[in-house]
CHARMM-style PDB file with segment names, atoms N, HN, CA, C and O in Angstrom:
ATOM      1  N   UNK     1      12.069  -0.865 -72.126  1.00  0.00      PROA
ATOM      2  CA  UNK     1      11.172   0.045 -72.853  1.00  0.00      PROA
ATOM      3  C   UNK     1       9.736  -0.468 -72.841  1.00  0.00      PROA
ATOM      4  O   UNK     1       8.794   0.318 -72.737  1.00  0.00      PROA
ATOM      5  N   UNK     2       9.569  -1.769 -72.945  1.00  0.00      PROA
ATOM      6  HN  UNK     2      10.334  -2.408 -73.029  1.00  0.00      PROA
ATOM      7  CA  UNK     2       8.223  -2.329 -72.990  1.00  0.00      PROA
ATOM      8  C   UNK     2       7.492  -2.083 -71.678  1.00  0.00      PROA
ATOM      9  O   UNK     2       6.299  -1.778 -71.664  1.00  0.00      PROA
ATOM     10  N   UNK     3       8.216  -2.218 -70.588  1.00  0.00      PROA
ATOM     11  HN  UNK     3       9.185  -2.465 -70.599  1.00  0.00      PROA
ATOM     12  CA  UNK     3       7.605  -1.979 -69.277  1.00  0.00      PROA
ATOM     13  C   UNK     3       7.181  -0.522 -69.155  1.00  0.00      PROA
ATOM     14  O   UNK     3       6.130  -0.226 -68.587  1.00  0.00      PROA
ATOM     15  N   UNK     4       7.988   0.382 -69.681  1.00  0.00      PROA
ATOM     16  HN  UNK     4       8.842   0.141 -70.142  1.00  0.00      PROA
ATOM     17  CA  UNK     4       7.667   1.810 -69.617  1.00  0.00      PROA
ATOM     18  C   UNK     4       6.406   2.112 -70.418  1.00  0.00      PROA
ATOM     19  O   UNK     4       5.565   2.895 -69.976  1.00  0.00      PROA
ATOM     20  N   UNK     5       6.266   1.499 -71.590  1.00  0.00      PROA
ATOM     21  HN  UNK     5       6.949   0.863 -71.949  1.00  0.00      PROA
ATOM     22  CA  UNK     5       5.073   1.709 -72.411  1.00  0.00      PROA
ATOM     23  C   UNK     5       3.828   1.207 -71.687  1.00  0.00      PROA
ATOM     24  O   UNK     5       2.795   1.876 -71.695  1.00  0.00      PROA
ATOM     25  N   UNK     6       3.918   0.049 -71.068  1.00  0.00      PROA
ATOM     26  HN  UNK     6       4.758  -0.494 -71.062  1.00  0.00      PROA
ATOM     27  CA  UNK     6       2.778  -0.501 -70.333  1.00  0.00      PROA
ATOM     28  C   UNK     6       2.405   0.417 -69.177  1.00  0.00      PROA
ATOM     29  O   UNK     6       1.226   0.623 -68.892  1.00  0.00      PROA
ATOM     30  N   UNK     7       3.416   0.966 -68.516  1.00  0.00      PROA
ATOM     31  HN  UNK     7       4.375   0.799 -68.748  1.00  0.00      PROA
ATOM     32  CA  UNK     7       3.173   1.870 -67.388  1.00  0.00      PROA
ATOM     33  C   UNK     7       2.460   3.134 -67.858  1.00  0.00      PROA
ATOM     34  O   UNK     7       1.539   3.610 -67.195  1.00  0.00      PROA
ATOM     35  N   UNK     8       2.880   3.678 -68.998  1.00  0.00      PROA
ATOM     36  HN  UNK     8       3.628   3.291 -69.537  1.00  0.00      PROA
ATOM     37  CA  UNK     8       2.262   4.895 -69.535  1.00  0.00      PROA
ATOM     38  C   UNK     8       0.814   4.621 -69.934  1.00  0.00      PROA
ATOM     39  O   UNK     8      -0.065   5.440 -69.667  1.00  0.00      PROA
ATOM     40  N   UNK     9       0.563   3.496 -70.561  1.00  0.00      PROA
ATOM     41  HN  UNK     9       1.278   2.831 -70.778  1.00  0.00      PROA
ATOM     42  CA  UNK     9      -0.797   3.146 -70.975  1.00  0.00      PROA
ATOM     43  C   UNK     9      -1.701   3.002 -69.758  1.00  0.00      PROA
ATOM     44  O   UNK     9      -2.850   3.442 -69.786  1.00  0.00      PROA
ATOM     45  N   UNK    10      -1.198   2.397 -68.701  1.00  0.00      PROA
ATOM     46  HN  UNK    10      -0.264   2.040 -68.679  1.00  0.00      PROA
ATOM     47  CA  UNK    10      -2.005   2.224 -67.495  1.00  0.00      PROA
ATOM     48  C   UNK    10      -2.321   3.576 -66.869  1.00  0.00      PROA
ATOM     49  O   UNK    10      -3.415   3.766 -66.337  1.00  0.00      PROA
ATOM     50  N   UNK    11      -1.385   4.517 -66.923  1.00  0.00      PROA
ATOM     51  HN  UNK    11      -0.497   4.363 -67.356  1.00  0.00      PROA
ATOM     52  CA  UNK    11      -1.642   5.861 -66.381  1.00  0.00      PROA
ATOM     53  C   UNK    11      -2.713   6.561 -67.210  1.00  0.00      PROA
ATOM     54  O   UNK    11      -3.602   7.206 -66.654  1.00  0.00      PROA
ATOM     55  N   UNK    12      -2.637   6.441 -68.525  1.00  0.00      PROA
ATOM     56  HN  UNK    12      -1.915   5.917 -68.977  1.00  0.00      PROA
ATOM     57  CA  UNK    12      -3.625   7.080 -69.394  1.00  0.00      PROA
ATOM     58  C   UNK    12      -5.016   6.499 -69.144  1.00  0.00      PROA
ATOM     59  O   UNK    12      -5.999   7.240 -69.134  1.00  0.00      PROA
ATOM     60  N   UNK    13      -5.108   5.206 -68.945  1.00  0.00      PROA
ATOM     61  HN  UNK    13      -4.310   4.604 -68.953  1.00  0.00      PROA
ATOM     62  CA  UNK    13      -6.409   4.582 -68.687  1.00  0.00      PROA
ATOM     63  C   UNK    13      -6.985   5.064 -67.364  1.00  0.00      PROA
ATOM     64  O   UNK    13      -8.182   5.336 -67.273  1.00  0.00      PROA
ATOM     65  N   UNK    14      -6.154   5.171 -66.347  1.00  0.00      PROA
ATOM     66  HN  UNK    14      -5.181   4.950 -66.422  1.00  0.00      PROA
ATOM     67  CA  UNK    14      -6.633   5.634 -65.049  1.00  0.00      PROA
ATOM     68  C   UNK    14      -7.069   7.090 -65.140  1.00  0.00      PROA
ATOM     69  O   UNK    14      -8.013   7.494 -64.460  1.00  0.00      PROA
ATOM     70  N   UNK    15      -6.397   7.884 -65.969  1.00  0.00      PROA
ATOM     71  HN  UNK    15      -5.630   7.557 -66.521  1.00  0.00      PROA
ATOM     72  CA  UNK    15      -6.784   9.284 -66.141  1.00  0.00      PROA
ATOM     73  C   UNK    15      -8.147   9.374 -66.826  1.00  0.00      PROA
ATOM     74  O   UNK    15      -8.971  10.209 -66.454  1.00  0.00      PROA
ATOM     75  N   UNK    16      -8.388   8.530 -67.810  1.00  0.00      PROA
ATOM     76  HN  UNK    16      -7.719   7.851 -68.112  1.00  0.00      PROA
ATOM     77  CA  UNK    16      -9.675   8.526 -68.511  1.00  0.00      PROA
ATOM     78  C   UNK    16     -10.797   8.135 -67.557  1.00  0.00      PROA
ATOM     79  O   UNK    16     -11.865   8.746 -67.580  1.00  0.00      PROA
ATOM     80  N   UNK    17     -10.574   7.139 -66.727  1.00  0.00      PROA
ATOM     81  HN  UNK    17      -9.706   6.643 -66.708  1.00  0.00      PROA
ATOM     82  CA  UNK    17     -11.597   6.719 -65.776  1.00  0.00      PROA
ATOM     83  C   UNK    17     -11.858   7.828 -64.765  1.00  0.00      PROA
ATOM     84  O   UNK    17     -12.991   8.004 -64.318  1.00  0.00      PROA
ATOM     85  N   UNK    18     -10.824   8.575 -64.401  1.00  0.00      PROA
ATOM     86  HN  UNK    18      -9.903   8.432 -64.764  1.00  0.00      PROA
ATOM     87  CA  UNK    18     -11.012   9.697 -63.494  1.00  0.00      PROA
ATOM     88  C   UNK    18     -11.864  10.784 -64.126  1.00  0.00      PROA
ATOM     89  O   UNK    18     -12.710  11.370 -63.450  1.00  0.00      PROA
ATOM     90  N   UNK    19     -11.664  11.061 -65.391  1.00  0.00      PROA
ATOM     91  HN  UNK    19     -10.977  10.585 -65.940  1.00  0.00      PROA
ATOM     92  CA  UNK    19     -12.464  12.065 -66.089  1.00  0.00      PROA
ATOM     93  C   UNK    19     -13.918  11.608 -66.185  1.00  0.00      PROA
ATOM     94  O   UNK    19     -14.828  12.427 -66.059  1.00  0.00      PROA
ATOM     95  N   UNK    20     -14.148  10.329 -66.404  1.00  0.00      PROA
ATOM     96  HN  UNK    20     -13.409   9.663 -66.507  1.00  0.00      PROA
ATOM     97  CA  UNK    20     -15.522   9.827 -66.479  1.00  0.00      PROA
ATOM     98  C   UNK    20     -16.236   9.993 -65.150  1.00  0.00      PROA
ATOM     99  O   UNK    20     -17.403  10.383 -65.113  1.00  0.00      PROA
ATOM    100  N   UNK    21     -15.548   9.702 -64.068  1.00  0.00      PROA
ATOM    101  HN  UNK    21     -14.600   9.385 -64.098  1.00  0.00      PROA
ATOM    102  CA  UNK    21     -16.163   9.856 -62.753  1.00  0.00      PROA
ATOM    103  C   UNK    21     -16.437  11.326 -62.466  1.00  0.00      PROA
ATOM    104  O   UNK    21     -17.424  11.653 -61.808  1.00  0.00      PROA
ATOM    105  N   UNK    22     -15.576  12.216 -62.951  1.00  0.00      PROA
ATOM    106  HN  UNK    22     -14.774  11.951 -63.486  1.00  0.00      PROA
ATOM    107  CA  UNK    22     -15.805  13.647 -62.758  1.00  0.00      PROA
ATOM    108  C   UNK    22     -17.039  14.092 -63.536  1.00  0.00      PROA
ATOM    109  O   UNK    22     -17.826  14.898 -63.040  1.00  0.00      PROA
ATOM    110  N   UNK    23     -17.213  13.577 -64.741  1.00  0.00      PROA
ATOM    111  HN  UNK    23     -16.574  12.923 -65.144  1.00  0.00      PROA
ATOM    112  CA  UNK    23     -18.385  13.918 -65.546  1.00  0.00      PROA
ATOM    113  C   UNK    23     -19.657  13.423 -64.870  1.00  0.00      PROA
ATOM    114  O   UNK    23     -20.655  14.142 -64.834  1.00  0.00      PROA
ATOM    115  N   UNK    24     -19.635  12.213 -64.336  1.00  0.00      PROA
ATOM    116  HN  UNK    24     -18.824  11.629 -64.365  1.00  0.00      PROA
ATOM    117  CA  UNK    24     -20.812  11.689 -63.647  1.00  0.00      PROA
ATOM    118  C   UNK    24     -21.108  12.524 -62.404  1.00  0.00      PROA
ATOM    119  O   UNK    24     -22.271  12.719 -62.052  1.00  0.00      PROA
ATOM    120  N   UNK    25     -20.075  13.013 -61.745  1.00  0.00      PROA
ATOM    121  HN  UNK    25     -19.130  12.855 -62.031  1.00  0.00      PROA
ATOM    122  CA  UNK    25     -20.286  13.879 -60.594  1.00  0.00      PROA
ATOM    123  C   UNK    25     -20.941  15.186 -61.003  1.00  0.00      PROA
ATOM    124  O   UNK    25     -21.818  15.679 -60.294  1.00  0.00      PROA
ATOM    125  N   UNK    26     -20.541  15.755 -62.126  1.00  0.00      PROA
ATOM    126  HN  UNK    26     -19.829  15.354 -62.702  1.00  0.00      PROA
ATOM    127  CA  UNK    26     -21.148  16.989 -62.614  1.00  0.00      PROA
ATOM    128  C   UNK    26     -22.607  16.739 -62.990  1.00  0.00      PROA
ATOM    129  O   UNK    26     -23.453  17.601 -62.751  1.00  0.00      PROA
ATOM    130  N   UNK    27     -22.916  15.606 -63.560  1.00  0.00      PROA
ATOM    131  HN  UNK    27     -22.229  14.906 -63.754  1.00  0.00      PROA
ATOM    132  CA  UNK    27     -24.298  15.297 -63.924  1.00  0.00      PROA
ATOM    133  C   UNK    27     -25.175  15.192 -62.686  1.00  0.00      PROA
ATOM    134  O   UNK    27     -26.305  15.681 -62.679  1.00  0.00      PROA
ATOM    135  N   UNK    28     -24.665  14.561 -61.650  1.00  0.00      PROA
ATOM    136  HN  UNK    28     -23.747  14.164 -61.655  1.00  0.00      PROA
ATOM    137  CA  UNK    28     -25.443  14.434 -60.423  1.00  0.00      PROA
ATOM    138  C   UNK    28     -25.653  15.805 -59.796  1.00  0.00      PROA
ATOM    139  O   UNK    28     -26.702  16.060 -59.205  1.00  0.00      PROA
ATOM    140  N   UNK    29     -24.665  16.695 -59.916  1.00  0.00      PROA
ATOM    141  HN  UNK    29     -23.812  16.488 -60.396  1.00  0.00      PROA
ATOM    142  CA  UNK    29     -24.819  18.049 -59.383  1.00  0.00      PROA
ATOM    143  C   UNK    29     -25.897  18.798 -60.160  1.00  0.00      PROA
ATOM    144  O   UNK    29     -26.693  19.529 -59.570  1.00  0.00      PROA
ATOM    145  N   UNK    30     -25.928  18.623 -61.468  1.00  0.00      PROA
ATOM    146  HN  UNK    30     -25.281  18.030 -61.948  1.00  0.00      PROA
ATOM    147  CA  UNK    30     -26.945  19.282 -62.294  1.00  0.00      PROA
ATOM    148  C   UNK    30     -28.333  18.758 -61.945  1.00  0.00      PROA
ATOM    149  O   UNK    30     -29.281  19.538 -61.856  1.00  0.00      PROA
ATOM    150  N   UNK    31     -28.466  17.459 -61.747  1.00  0.00      PROA
ATOM    151  HN  UNK    31     -27.696  16.825 -61.819  1.00  0.00      PROA
ATOM    152  CA  UNK    31     -29.761  16.893 -61.385  1.00  0.00      PROA
ATOM    153  C   UNK    31     -30.199  17.416 -60.019  1.00  0.00      PROA
ATOM    154  O   UNK    31     -31.391  17.610 -59.784  1.00  0.00      PROA
ATOM    155  N   UNK    32     -29.260  17.640 -59.134  1.00  0.00      PROA
ATOM    156  HN  UNK    32     -28.291  17.482 -59.325  1.00  0.00      PROA
ATOM    157  CA  UNK    32     -29.588  18.210 -57.835  1.00  0.00      PROA
ATOM    158  C   UNK    32     -30.112  19.630 -57.981  1.00  0.00      PROA
ATOM    159  O   UNK    32     -31.058  20.007 -57.290  1.00  0.00      PROA
ATOM    160  N   UNK    33     -29.522  20.419 -58.858  1.00  0.00      PROA
ATOM    161  HN  UNK    33     -28.753  20.112 -59.419  1.00  0.00      PROA
ATOM    162  CA  UNK    33     -29.995  21.774 -59.100  1.00  0.00      PROA
ATOM    163  C   UNK    33     -31.398  21.746 -59.699  1.00  0.00      PROA
ATOM    164  O   UNK    33     -32.233  22.583 -59.358  1.00  0.00      PROA
ATOM    165  N   UNK    34     -31.659  20.798 -60.582  1.00  0.00      PROA
ATOM    166  HN  UNK    34     -30.980  20.118 -60.859  1.00  0.00      PROA
ATOM    167  CA  UNK    34     -32.988  20.682 -61.171  1.00  0.00      PROA
ATOM    168  C   UNK    34     -34.042  20.385 -60.121  1.00  0.00      PROA
ATOM    169  O   UNK    34     -35.138  20.942 -60.173  1.00  0.00      PROA
ATOM    170  N   UNK    35     -33.731  19.521 -59.171  1.00  0.00      PROA
ATOM    171  HN  UNK    35     -32.840  19.068 -59.129  1.00  0.00      PROA
ATOM    172  CA  UNK    35     -34.686  19.211 -58.113  1.00  0.00      PROA
ATOM    173  C   UNK    35     -34.900  20.435 -57.226  1.00  0.00      PROA
ATOM    174  O   UNK    35     -36.001  20.642 -56.716  1.00  0.00      PROA
ATOM    175  N   UNK    36     -33.861  21.249 -57.038  1.00  0.00      PROA
ATOM    176  HN  UNK    36     -32.966  21.081 -57.452  1.00  0.00      PROA
ATOM    177  CA  UNK    36     -34.011  22.462 -56.236  1.00  0.00      PROA
ATOM    178  C   UNK    36     -34.943  23.439 -56.948  1.00  0.00      PROA
ATOM    179  O   UNK    36     -35.775  24.080 -56.306  1.00  0.00      PROA
ATOM    180  N   UNK    37     -34.810  23.554 -58.252  1.00  0.00      PROA
ATOM    181  HN  UNK    37     -34.134  23.033 -58.773  1.00  0.00      PROA
ATOM    182  CA  UNK    37     -35.691  24.438 -59.025  1.00  0.00      PROA
ATOM    183  C   UNK    37     -37.130  23.936 -58.944  1.00  0.00      PROA
ATOM    184  O   UNK    37     -38.057  24.739 -58.831  1.00  0.00      PROA
ATOM    185  N   UNK    38     -37.325  22.647 -59.000  1.00  0.00      PROA
ATOM    186  HN  UNK    38     -36.572  21.995 -59.091  1.00  0.00      PROA
ATOM    187  CA  UNK    38     -38.674  22.094 -58.886  1.00  0.00      PROA
ATOM    188  C   UNK    38     -39.273  22.410 -57.524  1.00  0.00      PROA
ATOM    189  O   UNK    38     -40.461  22.711 -57.412  1.00  0.00      PROA
ATOM    190  N   UNK    39     -38.450  22.340 -56.500  1.00  0.00      PROA
ATOM    191  HN  UNK    39     -37.485  22.095 -56.591  1.00  0.00      PROA
ATOM    192  CA  UNK    39     -38.932  22.662 -55.163  1.00  0.00      PROA
ATOM    193  C   UNK    39     -39.383  24.116 -55.084  1.00  0.00      PROA
ATOM    194  O   UNK    39     -40.404  24.403 -54.460  1.00  0.00      PROA
ATOM    195  N   UNK    40     -38.660  25.024 -55.689  1.00  0.00      PROA
ATOM    196  HN  UNK    40     -37.830  24.791 -56.196  1.00  0.00      PROA
ATOM    197  CA  UNK    40     -39.043  26.431 -55.697  1.00  0.00      PROA
ATOM    198  C   UNK    40     -40.345  26.612 -56.475  1.00  0.00      PROA
ATOM    199  O   UNK    40     -41.208  27.394 -56.078  1.00  0.00      PROA
ATOM    200  N   UNK    41     -40.479  25.887 -57.583  1.00  0.00      PROA
ATOM    201  HN  UNK    41     -39.777  25.252 -57.906  1.00  0.00      PROA
ATOM    202  CA  UNK    41     -41.703  25.984 -58.370  1.00  0.00      PROA
ATOM    203  C   UNK    41     -42.913  25.513 -57.583  1.00  0.00      PROA
ATOM    204  O   UNK    41     -43.976  26.129 -57.665  1.00  0.00      PROA
ATOM    205  N   UNK    42     -42.776  24.443 -56.829  1.00  0.00      PROA
ATOM    206  HN  UNK    42     -41.913  23.943 -56.762  1.00  0.00      PROA
ATOM    207  CA  UNK    42     -43.893  23.952 -56.030  1.00  0.00      PROA
ATOM    208  C   UNK    42     -44.231  24.960 -54.936  1.00  0.00      PROA
ATOM    209  O   UNK    42     -45.393  25.093 -54.550  1.00  0.00      PROA
ATOM    210  N   UNK    43     -43.225  25.666 -54.441  1.00  0.00      PROA
ATOM    211  HN  UNK    43     -42.282  25.558 -54.755  1.00  0.00      PROA
ATOM    212  CA  UNK    43     -43.481  26.695 -53.440  1.00  0.00      PROA
ATOM    213  C   UNK    43     -44.294  27.839 -54.029  1.00  0.00      PROA
ATOM    214  O   UNK    43     -45.187  28.373 -53.370  1.00  0.00      PROA
ATOM    215  N   UNK    44     -43.994  28.211 -55.244  1.00  0.00      PROA
ATOM    216  HN  UNK    44     -43.269  27.778 -55.780  1.00  0.00      PROA
ATOM    217  CA  UNK    44     -44.737  29.281 -55.910  1.00  0.00      PROA
ATOM    218  C   UNK    44     -46.179  28.849 -56.145  1.00  0.00      PROA
ATOM    219  O   UNK    44     -47.098  29.643 -55.941  1.00  0.00      PROA
ATOM    220  N   UNK    45     -46.391  27.622 -56.564  1.00  0.00      PROA
ATOM    221  HN  UNK    45     -45.644  26.977 -56.730  1.00  0.00      PROA
ATOM    222  CA  UNK    45     -47.748  27.143 -56.801  1.00  0.00      PROA
ATOM    223  C   UNK    45     -48.522  27.090 -55.485  1.00  0.00      PROA
ATOM    224  O   UNK    45     -49.729  27.335 -55.468  1.00  0.00      PROA
ATOM    225  N   UNK    46     -47.848  26.776 -54.398  1.00  0.00      PROA
ATOM    226  HN  UNK    46     -46.868  26.576 -54.412  1.00  0.00      PROA
ATOM    227  CA  UNK    46     -48.509  26.772 -53.095  1.00  0.00      PROA
ATOM    228  C   UNK    46     -48.960  28.176 -52.712  1.00  0.00      PROA
ATOM    229  O   UNK    46     -50.046  28.337 -52.154  1.00  0.00      PROA
ATOM    230  N   UNK    47     -48.167  29.173 -52.991  1.00  0.00      PROA
ATOM    231  HN  UNK    47     -47.285  29.041 -53.444  1.00  0.00      PROA
ATOM    232  CA  UNK    47     -48.545  30.552 -52.690  1.00  0.00      PROA
ATOM    233  C   UNK    47     -49.734  30.974 -53.550  1.00  0.00      PROA
ATOM    234  O   UNK    47     -50.619  31.691 -53.081  1.00  0.00      PROA
ATOM    235  N   UNK    48     -49.756  30.542 -54.777  1.00  0.00      PROA
ATOM    236  HN  UNK    48     -49.037  29.960 -55.158  1.00  0.00      PROA
ATOM    237  CA  UNK    48     -50.859  30.908 -55.666  1.00  0.00      PROA
ATOM    238  C   UNK    48     -52.172  30.297 -55.169  1.00  0.00      PROA
ATOM    239  O   UNK    48     -53.218  30.945 -55.186  1.00  0.00      PROA
ATOM    240  N   UNK    49     -52.095  29.044 -54.729  1.00  0.00      PROA
ATOM    241  HN  UNK    49     -51.245  28.518 -54.715  1.00  0.00      PROA
ATOM    242  CA  UNK    49     -53.309  28.398 -54.255  1.00  0.00      PROA
ATOM    243  C   UNK    49     -53.785  29.056 -52.957  1.00  0.00      PROA
ATOM    244  O   UNK    49     -54.985  29.091 -52.682  1.00  0.00      PROA
ATOM    245  N   UNK    50     -52.856  29.573 -52.167  1.00  0.00      PROA
ATOM    246  HN  UNK    50     -51.882  29.544 -52.390  1.00  0.00      PROA
ATOM    247  CA  UNK    50     -53.238  30.228 -50.919  1.00  0.00      PROA
ATOM    248  C   UNK    50     -53.904  31.557 -51.258  1.00  0.00      PROA
ATOM    249  OT1 UNK    50     -54.313  32.290 -50.357  1.00  0.00      PROA
TER     250      UNK     50
END
């Protein structure tokens, strides 16, 4: 029984670390979208100056 409990705890820990990496991946995707929006904004300012 003790071995089974240790095995379950290790699975839960690995699942938590997987969720953290997924969250960090979503954050990097959001930051990428923000940079894309900034690029569009700079394009608009370039048209205005022209």
